[in-house]
LOTOR-750721 format. One line per 3 residues: their letters; for each residue x, y negated, z of C-alpha. Coordinates in pm, whole numbers, plus 32768, in hexadecimal, padded with zeros to 4 digits. Example, Ala and Ser with C-alpha at 12.3 -4.5 7.8 and 13.67 -1.06 7.14 Angstrom:
<atoms>
as	84CE:81C2:830C  8557:806A:82CA
</atoms>
This chain:
<atoms>
mnt	BCF4:C6FA:CAF2  BB91:C714:CB6B  BADC:C5F7:CABF
ala	B9CB:C5EF:CBC9  BACE:C59E:CCD2  BB69:C490:CBF6
fie	BA39:C3B2:CC2C  BA39:C3C8:CDA9  BAB5:C292:CE5A
ptd	BBD2:C319:CF32  BB8D:C222:D049  BA23:C291:D06D
vgv	BA49:C383:D18E  B8D7:C3E1:D188  B8EF:C469:D026
ied	BA20:C53A:D07A  B97B:C5BF:D1B6  B841:C61E:D0F5
lsk	B911:C6CD:CFEC  B9D5:C784:D0F7  B895:C7F5:D1A3
eii	B808:C873:D058  B944:C93C:D013  B937:C9CD:D173
rdg	B7C7:CA28:D148  B816:CAD0:CFFB  B92B:CB95:D0A5
ekr	B842:CBF9:D1C0  B73C:CC6C:D0C6  B83E:CD3A:D008
lml	B8AA:CDDC:D14F  B741:CE1C:D1B4  B6FA:CEB7:D060
avl	B82D:CF96:D087  B7B1:D00C:D1DD  B658:D057:D14D
esa	B6EF:D10B:D021  B7CD:D1E0:D100  B6AA:D24A:D1DE
ted	B5D3:D290:D0AB  B6E7:D366:D014  B712:D431:D153
fqk	B599:D455:D177  B56B:D4D3:D012  B6AB:D59B:CFF1
yvr	B688:D65B:D136  B50D:D681:D156  B530:D7FC:D131
and	B67E:D820:D1E2  B6BA:D953:D2B6  B81C:D919:D335
krr	B84C:D850:D472  B90A:D722:D3E7  B824:D6E2:D2BF
kel	B6EF:D714:D394  B779:D614:D48A  B7A9:D51A:D36D
fde	B641:D54E:D301  B5BF:D537:D466  B680:D3F3:D4A5
aea	B5FC:D356:D365  B497:D3C2:D3B3  B4AD:D345:D51B
wil	B530:D1F5:D4A0  B415:D1D8:D3A2  B308:D238:D49F
ntd	B386:D15D:D5BE  B299:D037:D5E5  B324:CFB9:D732
dps	B486:CF5E:D6CB  B4C0:CDE4:D6E7  B61E:CDF6:D650
ffs	B686:CD34:D51C  B6BD:CE77:D45A  B57B:CF28:D4BC
fdn	B4A8:CFBD:D3A5  B392:CEC0:D3E3  B47E:CD96:D3E1
ice	B534:CE08:D2A8  B3ED:CE45:D1EF  B368:CCF1:D252
hln	B4A7:CC3E:D1E6  B498:CCF4:D098  B326:CC9C:D06D
ldp	B2B3:CE04:D095  B18E:CE72:D16B  B22A:CF5B:D270
dym	B0E4:D017:D2B2  B0AC:D051:D13F  B214:D0C7:D116
rhg	B1FB:D1A8:D248  B0BA:D244:D1C3  B161:D280:D072
fmr	B28C:D32B:D112  B1A8:D414:D1D7  B0D2:D468:D0A7
wkd	B20B:D4B5:CFDF  B296:D58F:D0F7  B151:D656:D111
atr	B13B:D684:CF97  B2A8:D6F0:CF83  B291:D7E7:D0A0
ngd	B149:D873:D01B  B1D3:D8BE:CEC7  B1C9:D7AE:CDC3
pkk	B23F:D649:CDFA  B1D0:D5F6:CC97  B068:D615:CD0F
yik	B0AF:D4EF:CDF2  B116:D40D:CCD4  AFE5:D361:CC49
rpn	AFFA:D2FD:CAE1  AF23:D1E8:CA51  ADF7:D25A:C988
rra	AE34:D231:C818  AD1E:D210:C723  AD35:D2C2:C5D9
a	AD64:D1D4:C4B8
</atoms>
Protein backbone atom coordinates (compact mmCIF):
# COMPACT_ATOMS: atom_id res chain seq x y z
CA UNK A 1 0.00 0.00 0.00
CA UNK A 2 1.24 3.46 -0.82
CA UNK A 3 1.86 5.08 2.55
CA UNK A 4 1.51 8.59 1.09
CA UNK A 5 -2.06 7.83 0.05
CA UNK A 6 -2.84 6.36 3.47
CA UNK A 7 -2.73 9.84 5.01
CA UNK A 8 -5.14 11.46 2.53
CA UNK A 9 -8.60 12.15 3.89
CA UNK A 10 -10.85 10.29 1.42
CA UNK A 11 -13.62 12.85 1.72
CA UNK A 12 -11.34 15.74 0.73
CA UNK A 13 -12.18 15.96 -2.96
CA UNK A 14 -9.66 18.77 -3.55
CA UNK A 15 -6.74 16.59 -2.49
CA UNK A 16 -7.84 13.75 -4.77
CA UNK A 17 -8.34 16.14 -7.69
CA UNK A 18 -4.88 17.65 -7.17
CA UNK A 19 -3.32 14.19 -7.02
CA UNK A 20 -5.19 13.16 -10.17
CA UNK A 21 -4.01 16.28 -12.00
CA UNK A 22 -0.41 15.62 -10.95
CA UNK A 23 -0.60 12.04 -12.23
CA UNK A 24 -2.09 13.27 -15.52
CA UNK A 25 0.65 15.91 -15.86
CA UNK A 26 3.31 13.26 -15.21
CA UNK A 27 1.73 11.08 -17.89
CA UNK A 28 1.63 13.99 -20.32
CA UNK A 29 5.29 14.75 -19.65
CA UNK A 30 6.25 11.11 -20.21
CA UNK A 31 4.35 11.15 -23.51
CA UNK A 32 5.96 14.45 -24.52
CA UNK A 33 9.40 13.07 -23.68
CA UNK A 34 8.67 9.98 -25.79
CA UNK A 35 7.69 12.18 -28.75
CA UNK A 36 10.89 14.23 -28.37
CA UNK A 37 13.00 11.08 -28.03
CA UNK A 38 11.45 9.55 -31.15
CA UNK A 39 12.10 12.66 -33.24
CA UNK A 40 15.66 12.90 -31.87
CA UNK A 41 16.30 9.26 -32.74
CA UNK A 42 15.02 9.70 -36.31
CA UNK A 43 16.99 12.93 -36.69
CA UNK A 44 20.26 11.35 -35.52
CA UNK A 45 19.81 7.90 -37.01
CA UNK A 46 18.85 9.05 -40.50
CA UNK A 47 20.88 12.27 -40.87
CA UNK A 48 22.92 10.66 -43.67
CA UNK A 49 20.15 8.52 -45.14
CA UNK A 50 20.03 8.03 -48.88
CA UNK A 51 17.00 5.78 -49.30
CA UNK A 52 13.58 7.39 -49.64
CA UNK A 53 11.90 6.10 -46.45
CA UNK A 54 14.75 6.91 -44.08
CA UNK A 55 15.27 10.31 -45.67
CA UNK A 56 11.55 11.01 -45.16
CA UNK A 57 11.87 10.11 -41.47
CA UNK A 58 14.79 12.50 -41.11
CA UNK A 59 13.01 15.26 -43.05
CA UNK A 60 9.86 14.88 -40.91
CA UNK A 61 11.86 15.06 -37.68
CA UNK A 62 13.82 18.09 -38.90
CA UNK A 63 10.67 19.87 -40.09
CA UNK A 64 9.01 19.24 -36.71
CA UNK A 65 12.06 20.60 -34.86
CA UNK A 66 12.33 23.69 -37.07
CA UNK A 67 8.61 24.56 -37.10
CA UNK A 68 8.08 27.62 -34.92
CA UNK A 69 4.47 28.32 -35.98
CA UNK A 70 2.78 25.15 -34.74
CA UNK A 71 0.30 25.94 -31.92
CA UNK A 72 -0.48 22.25 -31.26
CA UNK A 73 -0.02 20.60 -27.89
CA UNK A 74 2.66 18.29 -29.31
CA UNK A 75 4.67 20.91 -31.20
CA UNK A 76 8.43 21.00 -30.63
CA UNK A 77 8.18 24.38 -28.90
CA UNK A 78 5.37 23.29 -26.60
CA UNK A 79 7.06 20.02 -25.67
CA UNK A 80 10.35 21.77 -24.93
CA UNK A 81 8.64 24.36 -22.78
CA UNK A 82 6.69 21.73 -20.81
CA UNK A 83 9.94 19.83 -20.23
CA UNK A 84 11.74 23.02 -19.15
CA UNK A 85 13.98 23.08 -22.22
CA UNK A 86 14.72 26.17 -24.29
CA UNK A 87 13.38 25.30 -27.78
CA UNK A 88 15.68 27.78 -29.57
CA UNK A 89 18.74 26.43 -27.76
CA UNK A 90 17.69 22.85 -28.57
CA UNK A 91 16.98 23.74 -32.21
CA UNK A 92 20.40 25.38 -32.54
CA UNK A 93 22.05 22.30 -31.03
CA UNK A 94 20.28 19.97 -33.46
CA UNK A 95 21.42 22.05 -36.43
CA UNK A 96 25.03 22.26 -35.20
CA UNK A 97 25.07 18.50 -34.69
CA UNK A 98 23.62 17.91 -38.17
CA UNK A 99 26.24 20.15 -39.80
CA UNK A 100 29.09 18.53 -37.88
CA UNK A 101 27.83 15.03 -38.74
CA UNK A 102 27.37 15.75 -42.42
CA UNK A 103 30.74 17.50 -42.62
CA UNK A 104 32.64 14.60 -41.21
CA UNK A 105 32.98 14.35 -37.47
CA UNK A 106 30.12 14.68 -34.99
CA UNK A 107 32.63 14.30 -32.15
CA UNK A 108 33.93 17.77 -33.00
CA UNK A 109 30.50 19.07 -32.07
CA UNK A 110 30.66 17.62 -28.56
CA UNK A 111 32.31 20.09 -26.26
CA UNK A 112 34.06 18.62 -23.29
CA UNK A 113 34.71 20.64 -20.15
CA UNK A 114 38.24 21.93 -19.74
CA UNK A 115 40.13 19.90 -17.21
CA UNK A 116 43.07 21.26 -15.38
CA UNK A 117 46.07 19.07 -14.80
CA UNK A 118 46.47 18.11 -11.18
